C-alpha positions as CSV (number, residue, x, y, z in Angstrom):
1,A,-31.9,55.5,83.4
2,K,-31.4,52.3,81.4
3,L,-34.1,50.7,79.3
4,D,-33.3,47.0,78.8
5,L,-35.5,45.4,76.1
6,A,-35.5,42.0,74.4
7,S,-36.8,43.1,71.0
8,V,-34.3,43.6,68.2
9,S,-36.1,46.5,66.6
10,V,-37.9,49.1,68.8
11,M,-39.6,52.5,68.6
12,I,-41.3,54.4,71.4
13,K,-42.9,57.7,70.5
14,D,-45.0,60.4,72.2
15,L,-47.9,60.6,69.7
16,D,-48.9,64.1,70.8
17,T,-45.5,65.8,70.6
18,Q,-44.1,63.3,67.9
19,E,-41.0,63.0,70.1
20,V,-39.2,59.7,69.7
21,L,-38.4,58.5,73.3
22,Y,-36.4,55.5,72.3
23,E,-35.4,53.6,69.2
24,R,-33.2,50.8,68.1
25,N,-32.9,49.4,64.5
26,A,-36.1,51.4,63.7
27,D,-35.3,51.1,60.0
28,R,-34.4,47.5,59.9
29,V,-36.6,45.7,57.3
30,Q,-38.0,42.4,58.5
31,P,-41.1,40.1,58.4
32,I,-43.9,41.5,60.5
33,A,-46.2,38.4,60.9
34,S,-49.8,39.3,62.0
35,L,-49.0,43.0,62.5
36,T,-50.0,42.8,58.8
37,K,-53.6,42.6,60.0
38,L,-53.6,46.3,61.1
39,M,-53.4,47.1,57.4
40,T,-55.9,44.5,56.5
41,G,-58.3,46.2,58.9
42,L,-57.5,49.6,57.5
43,V,-58.1,48.6,53.9
44,T,-61.4,46.8,54.8
45,L,-62.7,50.0,56.5
46,D,-61.5,52.2,53.6
47,G,-63.6,50.0,51.3
48,R,-66.7,51.3,53.2
49,L,-68.4,47.9,52.7
50,P,-71.6,47.1,54.7
51,M,-70.5,45.7,58.1
52,K,-73.7,43.8,58.7
53,E,-73.4,41.9,55.4
54,R,-72.8,38.2,56.0
55,I,-69.7,37.0,54.1
56,T,-68.5,33.5,53.5
57,I,-65.3,32.2,55.0
58,E,-63.0,31.5,52.0
59,V,-59.2,31.1,51.7
60,N,-58.6,29.7,48.2
61,Q,-57.2,33.0,46.7
62,I,-54.4,33.1,49.3
63,P,-51.8,30.4,48.6
64,E,-50.2,30.9,52.1
65,M,-53.5,29.6,53.7
66,R,-52.9,26.1,52.4
67,N,-52.9,23.6,55.3
68,V,-53.3,26.4,57.9
69,H,-55.3,25.1,60.8
70,S,-58.3,27.1,62.1
71,R,-61.4,26.5,64.2
72,I,-63.4,28.4,61.6
73,R,-65.1,26.3,58.9
74,V,-64.5,27.2,55.3
75,G,-68.0,27.9,53.7
76,S,-69.6,29.1,56.9
77,N,-70.6,32.7,57.1
78,L,-70.5,35.6,59.5
79,P,-71.3,39.4,59.4
80,R,-68.3,41.3,58.1
81,A,-68.1,43.3,61.4
82,D,-67.5,40.0,63.3
83,V,-65.0,38.7,60.7
84,L,-63.0,42.0,61.1
85,H,-63.2,41.7,64.9
86,I,-61.8,38.2,65.2
87,A,-59.2,38.8,62.5
88,L,-57.7,41.7,64.5
89,M,-58.5,40.7,68.1
90,S,-57.6,37.1,68.1
91,S,-55.4,37.2,64.9
92,E,-57.7,34.6,63.1
93,N,-56.0,33.9,59.7
94,R,-59.0,32.6,57.9
95,A,-60.9,35.7,59.0
96,A,-58.2,38.0,57.6
97,A,-58.1,36.0,54.3
98,T,-61.9,36.2,54.1
99,L,-61.9,40.0,54.4
100,A,-59.7,40.0,51.2
101,H,-61.9,37.5,49.4
102,A,-65.1,39.5,50.1
103,Y,-63.6,42.7,48.8
104,P,-64.6,44.2,45.4
105,G,-62.0,42.7,43.0
106,G,-61.1,39.9,45.4
107,A,-57.9,39.2,47.2
108,K,-55.6,40.6,44.4
109,Q,-57.3,44.0,44.5
110,F,-57.2,43.9,48.3
111,I,-53.5,43.2,48.4
112,D,-52.8,45.9,45.8
113,N,-54.7,48.4,48.0
114,M,-52.7,47.3,51.1
115,N,-49.5,48.3,49.2
116,W,-51.0,51.5,47.8
117,T,-52.1,52.5,51.3
118,A,-48.6,51.8,52.6
119,Q,-47.2,54.0,49.9
120,G,-49.7,56.8,50.7
121,L,-48.6,56.7,54.3
122,S,-44.9,57.0,53.3
123,M,-44.2,53.5,54.6
124,T,-41.3,53.2,52.1
125,N,-39.8,50.0,53.5
126,T,-43.1,48.1,53.6
127,R,-44.4,45.4,51.3
128,F,-47.4,43.1,51.5
129,Q,-47.8,39.8,49.8
130,E,-51.0,38.7,51.5
131,P,-53.4,39.8,54.2
132,T,-52.6,37.5,57.2
133,G,-48.9,37.8,57.9
134,L,-48.1,34.2,57.3
135,S,-45.8,35.1,54.4
136,E,-42.3,36.2,55.3
137,K,-42.5,38.5,52.3
138,N,-44.8,40.8,54.3
139,V,-42.1,43.2,55.6
140,S,-41.8,46.5,57.3
141,T,-39.8,48.5,59.9
142,A,-40.5,49.8,63.4
143,S,-40.6,53.4,62.0
144,D,-43.0,52.5,59.1
145,L,-45.3,50.6,61.6
146,M,-45.4,53.7,63.8
147,R,-46.8,55.5,60.7
148,L,-49.4,52.8,60.3
149,L,-50.3,53.1,64.0
150,D,-50.8,56.9,63.5
151,A,-53.2,56.1,60.6
152,V,-55.0,53.3,62.5
153,S,-55.6,55.8,65.4
154,L,-58.0,57.7,63.2
155,Y,-60.4,54.6,63.0
156,P,-62.4,54.2,66.2
157,T,-63.6,50.8,64.9
158,L,-60.0,49.5,64.9
159,S,-59.4,50.8,68.4
160,K,-62.5,49.0,69.6
161,V,-61.9,45.6,67.9
162,T,-58.3,45.4,68.9
163,T,-58.8,46.1,72.6
164,F,-61.8,43.7,73.5
165,S,-60.7,40.8,75.7
166,K,-63.2,38.4,74.3
167,R,-65.8,38.2,71.5
168,D,-68.6,35.5,71.1
169,V,-69.7,35.1,67.5
170,I,-72.4,33.0,65.8
171,F,-71.6,31.4,62.4
172,K,-74.2,30.2,60.0
173,R,-74.0,27.1,57.7
174,P,-73.6,25.3,60.1
175,R,-74.9,27.4,63.0
176,T,-72.2,27.4,65.7
177,A,-71.2,29.7,68.5
178,M,-67.6,30.3,69.3
179,A,-65.6,32.4,71.7
180,F,-62.5,34.3,70.6
181,F,-59.9,35.9,72.9
182,N,-57.4,38.7,72.5
183,T,-53.9,37.6,71.7
184,N,-52.6,40.4,74.0
185,T,-53.4,39.6,77.7
186,L,-52.3,43.2,78.7
187,V,-55.8,44.4,77.6
188,N,-57.2,42.5,80.6
189,K,-54.9,44.3,83.1
190,K,-56.4,47.2,85.2
191,S,-53.0,48.8,85.3
192,W,-53.0,49.3,81.5
193,S,-54.9,51.7,79.3
194,I,-54.6,50.4,75.8
195,Q,-56.3,52.1,72.8
196,I,-54.9,49.9,70.0
197,S,-53.2,46.5,70.2
198,K,-51.8,43.9,67.7
199,T,-49.5,41.0,68.3
200,G,-47.7,39.0,65.7
201,Y,-45.6,35.8,65.6
202,T,-43.9,33.6,63.0
203,D,-40.5,31.9,63.2
204,D,-39.1,34.4,60.7
205,A,-40.6,37.5,62.5
206,G,-40.1,36.5,66.1
207,R,-42.5,38.0,68.7
208,C,-43.9,41.3,67.6
209,L,-46.2,43.9,69.2
210,V,-47.8,47.3,68.2
211,L,-49.5,49.3,71.0
212,K,-51.1,52.6,71.5
213,T,-51.3,53.2,75.2
214,R,-51.4,55.9,77.9
215,I,-48.6,55.9,80.4
216,K,-48.1,58.7,82.9
217,G,-50.6,60.9,81.1
218,R,-48.8,60.5,77.7
219,N,-50.3,59.0,74.6
220,L,-47.6,56.6,73.4
221,G,-47.0,54.5,70.3
222,I,-44.9,51.4,70.9
223,V,-43.5,49.1,68.2
224,L,-41.6,46.0,69.2
225,L,-40.2,43.6,66.6
226,D,-38.4,40.3,66.8
227,S,-38.0,39.0,70.3
228,Y,-37.6,35.4,71.5
229,G,-39.8,33.7,74.0
230,K,-43.6,33.2,74.1
231,R,-44.4,36.3,76.3
232,T,-41.3,38.4,75.7
233,H,-43.0,41.0,73.6
234,L,-45.6,41.6,76.4
235,A,-42.8,41.6,79.0
236,D,-41.0,44.2,76.9
237,A,-44.1,46.4,77.0
238,Q,-44.2,46.0,80.8
239,R,-40.5,47.0,81.0
240,I,-41.2,50.1,79.0
241,K,-44.1,51.0,81.4
242,R,-41.8,50.4,84.4
243,W,-39.1,52.5,82.8
244,L,-41.5,55.5,82.2
245,E,-43.1,55.2,85.6
246,K,-40.2,54.3,87.9
247,G,-37.1,55.2,85.8
248,S,-35.8,51.7,85.5
249,S,-37.1,48.8,83.3
250,G,-35.5,45.8,85.1
251,K,-33.5,43.1,83.2
252,V,-34.3,41.0,80.3
253,P,-34.1,37.2,81.0
254,R,-31.0,35.5,79.7
255,G,-32.4,33.4,76.9
256,A,-34.2,36.4,75.4
257,A,-31.1,38.6,75.9
258,N,-28.9,36.1,74.2
259,Y,-31.2,35.9,71.1
260,R,-31.2,39.7,70.9
261,D,-27.5,40.1,71.3
262,Q,-26.8,37.5,68.6
263,K,-29.2,39.3,66.2
264,L,-27.7,42.7,67.0
265,K,-24.2,41.3,66.4
266,S,-25.1,39.9,63.0
267,L,-26.7,43.2,62.1
268,M,-23.6,45.0,63.0
269,T,-21.5,42.6,60.9
270,A,-23.8,42.9,57.9
271,S,-23.7,46.7,58.0
272,R,-19.9,46.9,57.9
């Protein structure tokens, strides 16, 4: 039965049997936007730093953070656990930058460790320039990100923080309470069982999504890269679920399909 998806690069894998159920352009190297933050979370946890320690929101070591808007005030502080939580759950860029700043050796050492970790996981087509995903020089492939998803699965903390729907945190200096929400609305749906989730978006990367989920009793990894339209990556996930449960995914809307087809055509031309 046909699977119709809007994403230009796709990989769907049974994580228990390691069988690839579907792939398209799985080795195409492209910007990955905030999917970067999965590696940011991994490196933070590998540092075994105290999670209750309050760290100061700082961005000055990350050039890409210049002029980036955020609700979080530079100079305020928050326990590292909360900074990690909002960086991954609601894709907060200042929070992700802060994790790198508050690392032994600062942002430079942190970014080096991101790249070393990628090498260690055999993510051969992956490079990180900074910890947020704002740089188009943060690149990877669907198959490399599936390796990252496998690694992230071994960290219960990352499962937990990426699947909350909402988190209230209290900053100090000045003292303010703020609510943060998950960028993936599928975590709120009763029909979904999601163990790990991360969304990403920049103009260069398109809409992106990494998911670990259970569908029809199977533990699946799903990587979707580069689709057009605000909710298209989430709609693609729904199409995959429908395909596995009912045998047919349904159609991709015209605008998203046109974007995909143009991209696929230019990839074909480039590879000749």
